[in-house]
C-alpha positions as CSV (number, residue, x, y, z in Angstrom):
1,M,-149.7,91.4,136.1
2,K,-149.0,88.1,137.9
3,K,-148.5,88.3,141.6
4,L,-145.1,86.8,142.5
5,S,-144.6,84.3,145.3
6,I,-142.0,84.9,148.0
7,S,-139.6,82.5,146.4
8,E,-140.0,84.3,143.0
9,R,-139.5,87.7,144.7
10,L,-136.3,86.5,146.5
11,G,-135.0,85.3,143.1
12,L,-135.0,88.9,141.9
13,V,-132.8,90.2,144.8
14,N,-129.6,91.9,143.6
15,Y,-126.7,91.8,146.0
16,R,-123.6,94.0,146.4
17,N,-120.3,92.2,145.8
18,Q,-122.2,89.2,144.5
19,G,-119.3,87.9,142.6
20,R,-116.9,88.3,145.5
21,T,-115.9,85.1,147.1
22,E,-114.5,86.7,150.2
23,A,-117.4,88.8,151.3
24,I,-117.6,89.5,155.0
25,A,-120.7,88.3,156.9
26,H,-122.9,91.0,158.6
27,I,-124.5,88.4,160.9
28,D,-122.7,86.3,163.4
29,V,-124.6,83.3,164.7
30,D,-123.4,81.2,167.7
31,T,-124.9,78.0,166.6
32,S,-123.8,76.3,169.8
33,I,-126.5,78.3,171.5
34,C,-129.0,77.2,168.9
35,D,-128.1,73.6,169.3
36,G,-127.6,73.4,173.0
37,M,-129.8,75.9,174.8
38,C,-132.6,77.0,172.4
39,P,-135.9,75.2,172.9
40,H,-137.5,76.3,169.6
41,Q,-134.8,77.2,166.9
42,C,-137.2,79.8,165.7
43,T,-134.8,81.4,163.2
44,T,-135.1,78.3,161.1
45,F,-138.8,79.1,160.7
46,I,-138.9,82.9,160.4
47,C,-136.1,83.6,157.9
48,P,-137.8,84.3,154.6
49,A,-134.5,83.7,152.7
50,K,-134.0,80.3,154.4
51,C,-130.5,81.3,155.7
52,Y,-131.1,79.1,158.8
53,T,-131.6,75.4,158.3
54,V,-131.5,72.3,160.5
55,D,-129.2,69.4,159.3
56,E,-129.8,65.7,159.6
57,Y,-128.1,65.8,163.1
58,D,-130.7,68.4,164.3
59,R,-128.0,71.1,164.3
60,V,-128.7,74.6,163.1
61,Q,-126.6,75.7,160.0
62,F,-126.4,79.3,159.0
63,Q,-125.2,80.9,155.7
64,F,-125.3,84.7,155.2
65,E,-125.0,84.9,151.4
66,D,-128.7,85.0,150.7
67,C,-129.7,87.3,153.6
68,I,-132.1,90.1,152.6
69,E,-131.3,92.2,155.7
70,C,-134.9,92.0,157.1
71,G,-133.6,91.7,160.7
72,A,-136.3,89.1,161.6
73,C,-133.7,86.7,163.0
74,L,-132.3,89.4,165.3
75,Y,-135.7,90.0,166.8
76,A,-136.9,86.4,166.9
77,C,-133.8,85.0,168.6
78,D,-134.4,85.3,172.3
79,Q,-131.4,83.3,173.3
80,G,-128.6,85.8,172.3
81,A,-127.2,83.7,169.4
82,V,-127.6,86.3,166.7
83,T,-125.4,89.4,166.3
84,W,-126.4,91.6,163.4
85,R,-124.9,94.8,161.9
86,Y,-125.3,96.6,158.6
87,P,-122.9,95.2,156.0
88,D,-119.8,97.2,155.0
89,P,-120.5,98.4,151.4
90,E,-117.0,97.7,150.3
91,S,-116.5,94.2,151.8
92,G,-119.9,93.1,152.8
93,R,-122.6,91.3,150.9
94,G,-125.7,93.4,151.4
95,I,-128.7,94.1,149.3
96,N,-128.8,96.7,146.5
97,W,-132.0,98.5,147.4
98,S,-133.9,99.9,144.4
99,Q,-136.7,101.6,146.4
100,G,-136.9,103.1,149.9
């Protein structure tokens, strides 16, 4: 069996409420902290789902829709910009876990 890359594995993720356009984010990010105070913008490097990116103006952009709920951003952000909570199963956009 072929060993899948991280990108290939992330492509297999199944999300709750995937077709819902009004899903409620389970992560709040104060990007003004990322852009003004943060010396390293580490969330843009550690997020395996690439939910944090830097735009052409060197500002951090965040989108929660592809989040895999690993919690890495919460622990990596030492500036207080990230607030994370488990998604509401009815209105949130969390992962459908098949194991564990």
